[in-house]
KOLVEXDO-562466 format. One record per residue: residue number from 1; x, y, z of N, C-alpha, C in turn. Coordinates in steps of 0.05 Angstrom, whole numbers, plus 5000, padded with zeros to 4 digits. Layout:
N
r i: NUM, n_x: X, n_y: Y, n_z: Z, ca_x: X, ca_y: Y, ca_z: Z, c_x: X, c_y: Y, c_z: Z;
...
This chain:
65
r i: 1, n_x: 5016, n_y: 4976, n_z: 5000, ca_x: 5000, ca_y: 5000, ca_z: 5000, c_x: 5017, c_y: 5025, c_z: 5000;
r i: 2, n_x: 5037, n_y: 5026, n_z: 5017, ca_x: 5054, ca_y: 5049, ca_z: 5018, c_x: 5082, c_y: 5040, c_z: 5010;
r i: 3, n_x: 5096, n_y: 5056, n_z: 4994, ca_x: 5123, ca_y: 5048, ca_z: 4985, c_x: 5141, c_y: 5044, c_z: 5010;
r i: 4, n_x: 5156, n_y: 5022, n_z: 5011, ca_x: 5173, ca_y: 5018, ca_z: 5034, c_x: 5195, c_y: 5039, c_z: 5036;
r i: 5, n_x: 5203, n_y: 5044, n_z: 5060, ca_x: 5225, ca_y: 5064, ca_z: 5065, c_x: 5251, c_y: 5054, c_z: 5053;
r i: 6, n_x: 5257, n_y: 5029, n_z: 5057, ca_x: 5281, ca_y: 5017, ca_z: 5047, c_x: 5275, c_y: 4993, c_z: 5030;
r i: 7, n_x: 5293, n_y: 4986, n_z: 5012, ca_x: 5290, ca_y: 4962, ca_z: 4996, c_x: 5290, c_y: 4938, c_z: 5014;
r i: 8, n_x: 5273, n_y: 4919, n_z: 5008, ca_x: 5271, ca_y: 4895, ca_z: 5024, c_x: 5297, c_y: 4878, c_z: 5024;
r i: 9, n_x: 5310, n_y: 4878, n_z: 5001, ca_x: 5334, ca_y: 4861, ca_z: 4998, c_x: 5360, c_y: 4873, c_z: 5007;
r i: 10, n_x: 5366, n_y: 4897, n_z: 4997, ca_x: 5392, ca_y: 4909, ca_z: 5002, c_x: 5392, c_y: 4930, c_z: 5023;
r i: 11, n_x: 5369, n_y: 4942, n_z: 5030, ca_x: 5367, ca_y: 4962, ca_z: 5051, c_x: 5372, c_y: 4990, c_z: 5042;
r i: 12, n_x: 5374, n_y: 4995, n_z: 5016, ca_x: 5379, ca_y: 5022, ca_z: 5006, c_x: 5353, c_y: 5039, c_z: 5009;
r i: 13, n_x: 5355, n_y: 5064, n_z: 5019, ca_x: 5331, ca_y: 5081, ca_z: 5021, c_x: 5320, c_y: 5087, c_z: 4993;
r i: 14, n_x: 5294, n_y: 5082, n_z: 4990, ca_x: 5281, ca_y: 5086, ca_z: 4964, c_x: 5255, c_y: 5103, c_z: 4965;
r i: 15, n_x: 5244, n_y: 5106, n_z: 4989, ca_x: 5218, ca_y: 5119, ca_z: 4991, c_x: 5219, c_y: 5148, c_z: 4981;
r i: 16, n_x: 5241, n_y: 5162, n_z: 4985, ca_x: 5242, ca_y: 5190, ca_z: 4977, c_x: 5242, c_y: 5193, c_z: 4946;
r i: 17, n_x: 5246, n_y: 5171, n_z: 4932, ca_x: 5247, ca_y: 5172, ca_z: 4902, c_x: 5220, c_y: 5168, c_z: 4890;
r i: 18, n_x: 5200, n_y: 5160, n_z: 4905, ca_x: 5174, ca_y: 5152, ca_z: 4894, c_x: 5160, c_y: 5175, c_z: 4880;
r i: 19, n_x: 5159, n_y: 5198, n_z: 4892, ca_x: 5144, ca_y: 5221, ca_z: 4881, c_x: 5155, c_y: 5229, c_z: 4854;
r i: 20, n_x: 5182, n_y: 5231, n_z: 4852, ca_x: 5194, ca_y: 5238, ca_z: 4826, c_x: 5190, c_y: 5216, c_z: 4805;
r i: 21, n_x: 5192, n_y: 5191, n_z: 4814, ca_x: 5188, ca_y: 5169, ca_z: 4795, c_x: 5160, c_y: 5169, c_z: 4784;
r i: 22, n_x: 5140, n_y: 5173, n_z: 4802, ca_x: 5112, ca_y: 5173, ca_z: 4793, c_x: 5106, c_y: 5196, c_z: 4775;
r i: 23, n_x: 5117, n_y: 5220, n_z: 4782, ca_x: 5112, ca_y: 5244, ca_z: 4766, c_x: 5123, c_y: 5241, c_z: 4737;
r i: 24, n_x: 5148, n_y: 5231, n_z: 4736, ca_x: 5161, ca_y: 5228, ca_z: 4710, c_x: 5148, c_y: 5206, c_z: 4694;
r i: 25, n_x: 5139, n_y: 5185, n_z: 4707, ca_x: 5125, ca_y: 5163, ca_z: 4693, c_x: 5098, c_y: 5172, c_z: 4682;
r i: 26, n_x: 5084, n_y: 5189, n_z: 4697, ca_x: 5059, ca_y: 5199, ca_z: 4688, c_x: 5062, c_y: 5218, c_z: 4664;
r i: 27, n_x: 5085, n_y: 5231, n_z: 4662, ca_x: 5090, ca_y: 5248, ca_z: 4639, c_x: 5096, c_y: 5232, c_z: 4613;
r i: 28, n_x: 5101, n_y: 5206, n_z: 4617, ca_x: 5105, ca_y: 5189, ca_z: 4593, c_x: 5134, c_y: 5181, c_z: 4589;
r i: 29, n_x: 5152, n_y: 5186, n_z: 4608, ca_x: 5180, ca_y: 5178, ca_z: 4605, c_x: 5182, c_y: 5148, c_z: 4609;
r i: 30, n_x: 5202, n_y: 5137, n_z: 4597, ca_x: 5207, ca_y: 5108, ca_z: 4599, c_x: 5216, c_y: 5101, c_z: 4627;
r i: 31, n_x: 5206, n_y: 5079, n_z: 4638, ca_x: 5213, ca_y: 5070, ca_z: 4665, c_x: 5243, c_y: 5066, c_z: 4667;
r i: 32, n_x: 5255, n_y: 5054, n_z: 4647, ca_x: 5284, ca_y: 5049, ca_z: 4648, c_x: 5300, c_y: 5075, c_z: 4651;
r i: 33, n_x: 5293, n_y: 5095, n_z: 4636, ca_x: 5308, ca_y: 5120, ca_z: 4637, c_x: 5304, c_y: 5133, c_z: 4664;
r i: 34, n_x: 5280, n_y: 5133, n_z: 4675, ca_x: 5274, ca_y: 5146, ca_z: 4701, c_x: 5290, c_y: 5132, c_z: 4723;
r i: 35, n_x: 5289, n_y: 5105, n_z: 4723, ca_x: 5303, ca_y: 5090, ca_z: 4744, c_x: 5333, c_y: 5094, c_z: 4742;
r i: 36, n_x: 5343, n_y: 5095, n_z: 4717, ca_x: 5372, ca_y: 5100, ca_z: 4714, c_x: 5380, c_y: 5128, c_z: 4724;
r i: 37, n_x: 5363, n_y: 5148, n_z: 4718, ca_x: 5369, ca_y: 5175, ca_z: 4727, c_x: 5367, c_y: 5178, c_z: 4758;
r i: 38, n_x: 5350, n_y: 5162, n_z: 4770, ca_x: 5347, ca_y: 5163, ca_z: 4799, c_x: 5369, c_y: 5148, c_z: 4813;
r i: 39, n_x: 5386, n_y: 5134, n_z: 4799, ca_x: 5408, ca_y: 5120, ca_z: 4810, c_x: 5402, c_y: 5092, c_z: 4821;
r i: 40, n_x: 5380, n_y: 5080, n_z: 4811, ca_x: 5373, ca_y: 5054, ca_z: 4820, c_x: 5384, c_y: 5033, c_z: 4800;
r i: 41, n_x: 5406, n_y: 5021, n_z: 4807, ca_x: 5418, ca_y: 5002, ca_z: 4789, c_x: 5412, c_y: 4973, c_z: 4796;
r i: 42, n_x: 5407, n_y: 4968, n_z: 4821, ca_x: 5401, ca_y: 4941, ca_z: 4830, c_x: 5372, c_y: 4933, c_z: 4822;
r i: 43, n_x: 5369, n_y: 4908, n_z: 4814, ca_x: 5343, ca_y: 4899, ca_z: 4806, c_x: 5323, c_y: 4898, c_z: 4829;
r i: 44, n_x: 5333, n_y: 4893, n_z: 4854, ca_x: 5316, ca_y: 4892, ca_z: 4877, c_x: 5303, c_y: 4919, c_z: 4882;
r i: 45, n_x: 5318, n_y: 4940, n_z: 4880, ca_x: 5307, ca_y: 4967, ca_z: 4884, c_x: 5289, c_y: 4976, c_z: 4862;
r i: 46, n_x: 5296, n_y: 4969, n_z: 4838, ca_x: 5280, ca_y: 4976, ca_z: 4814, c_x: 5252, c_y: 4963, c_z: 4816;
r i: 47, n_x: 5251, n_y: 4937, n_z: 4824, ca_x: 5226, ca_y: 4923, ca_z: 4825, c_x: 5207, c_y: 4934, c_z: 4847;
r i: 48, n_x: 5219, n_y: 4946, n_z: 4868, ca_x: 5202, ca_y: 4958, ca_z: 4889, c_x: 5186, c_y: 4981, c_z: 4878;
r i: 49, n_x: 5198, n_y: 4997, n_z: 4861, ca_x: 5183, ca_y: 5020, ca_z: 4849, c_x: 5166, c_y: 5011, c_z: 4826;
r i: 50, n_x: 5176, n_y: 4993, n_z: 4810, ca_x: 5160, ca_y: 4984, ca_z: 4786, c_x: 5136, c_y: 4968, c_z: 4794;
r i: 51, n_x: 5137, n_y: 4952, n_z: 4815, ca_x: 5115, ca_y: 4935, ca_z: 4822, c_x: 5096, c_y: 4947, c_z: 4843;
r i: 52, n_x: 5101, n_y: 4971, n_z: 4851, ca_x: 5084, ca_y: 4983, ca_z: 4872, c_x: 5057, c_y: 4990, c_z: 4861;
r i: 53, n_x: 5036, n_y: 4983, n_z: 4876, ca_x: 5008, ca_y: 4990, ca_z: 4869, c_x: 4998, c_y: 5008, c_z: 4891;
r i: 54, n_x: 4990, n_y: 5032, n_z: 4884, ca_x: 4981, ca_y: 5051, ca_z: 4904, c_x: 4952, c_y: 5046, c_z: 4911;
r i: 55, n_x: 4947, n_y: 5036, n_z: 4934, ca_x: 4920, ca_y: 5028, ca_z: 4943, c_x: 4910, c_y: 5044, c_z: 4967;
r i: 56, n_x: 4922, n_y: 5066, n_z: 4973, ca_x: 4915, ca_y: 5082, ca_z: 4996, c_x: 4886, c_y: 5093, c_z: 4993;
r i: 57, n_x: 4879, n_y: 5102, n_z: 4970, ca_x: 4852, ca_y: 5112, ca_z: 4965, c_x: 4831, c_y: 5090, c_z: 4968;
r i: 58, n_x: 4838, n_y: 5066, n_z: 4959, ca_x: 4819, ca_y: 5044, ca_z: 4961, c_x: 4815, c_y: 5036, c_z: 4991;
r i: 59, n_x: 4837, n_y: 5035, n_z: 5005, ca_x: 4835, ca_y: 5027, ca_z: 5034, c_x: 4822, c_y: 5048, c_z: 5051;
r i: 60, n_x: 4823, n_y: 5073, n_z: 5042, ca_x: 4811, ca_y: 5094, ca_z: 5057, c_x: 4780, c_y: 5093, c_z: 5058;
r i: 61, n_x: 4768, n_y: 5078, n_z: 5041, ca_x: 4739, ca_y: 5076, ca_z: 5040, c_x: 4728, c_y: 5059, c_z: 5063;
r i: 62, n_x: 4745, n_y: 5042, n_z: 5074, ca_x: 4737, ca_y: 5023, ca_z: 5096, c_x: 4740, c_y: 5036, c_z: 5123;
r i: 63, n_x: 4722, n_y: 5031, n_z: 5141, ca_x: 4722, ca_y: 5042, ca_z: 5168, c_x: 4739, c_y: 5025, c_z: 5186;
r i: 64, n_x: 4751, n_y: 5037, n_z: 5206, ca_x: 4765, ca_y: 5022, ca_z: 5227, c_x: 4744, c_y: 5015, c_z: 5248;
r i: 65, n_x: 4749, n_y: 4994, n_z: 5263, ca_x: 4731, ca_y: 4986, ca_z: 5284, c_x: 4738, c_y: 5000, c_z: 5309;
């Protein structure tokens, strides 16, 4: 639901890169170019951003007990 602060595998901080990644991807830039520009070379870090599904809006519809 929320992008992890650090990569699950290597521990590199990645959460601060999410906003720029999402903005540039929405503009139509290639994922490869954006990830290379952000300095994410390891496949484990790249997959954290590429595979993230933002479900905060969906989860917000449900009430807490």
